[in-house]
Steps between C-alpha positions, in 0.01 A plus 500: 500500500643835397376671815711277725813553292440875497466501879834323533673737258359807679604365840852442368513857365406620849781281636258370763565145617162490679312609187684244284410229751135609500494503120649149478253371759216658302631338181493155661155566646350613170677257265617196698483284186770704324797388707744541211403867456507554876852356520608724211356801686679389816832470316449848355432635849805321647722657233368849566451528875718400795378323814184356351490187713497452874653201677246217518338490843529121519132425456456156343370513143233239434549199272298485178246254644379784726479770234151651490352840420495570873870415526570726202320793667667439837844482339421822311434668836816348646701636206384853581633453856826323406604558138751215472617347174409152625141604572471693171615198298273270701204728434572499126497120503179486703332754272595308186375178661167636627428720198648320198531702183257331262625702202852359535414138571778383269756721676778334699478502877660804654761404756614778725851484645501125442239436768464147365833440327599190311750300703859458388450124477209549257715726282788251507261216415371690195858573387594133539192392301590743222862387497397133490260563213766690306765236575268216395422677176867555424586138582223366276611733221860384540402130489282549193778697332750220568266236356435708190875547447567122542247414229683718248 
């Protein structure tokens, strides 16, 4: 929504951390399904204003099996009291989960700060599978090439 982006830009021009925070909170509240745009707006704000985030107050952030509209609204209130990066990212994930963007149903999942990263062992396994497939193909090609050369 243009209004939310304009609010963020105006708050940055005023060099007001509080106004930027309020504008980002409003953006999440109004368009929770647009987590990619919200993250882009956040990155823009982080580049243009110092001291945006507060230290996380230690409050436990709920697991996805407890994400509801009520949890979204409560976390939105908590963000206005403690504007931590952990809570902001959590709220983006909750918003995208509760209010999925139906227009971008074919869009990849947005992962914020590798909240659910792929493990190193999974990456290594995929590399090994690729290397084995490539090696097998080369070996088969070599064997076929040898047999073709012997027949000549």
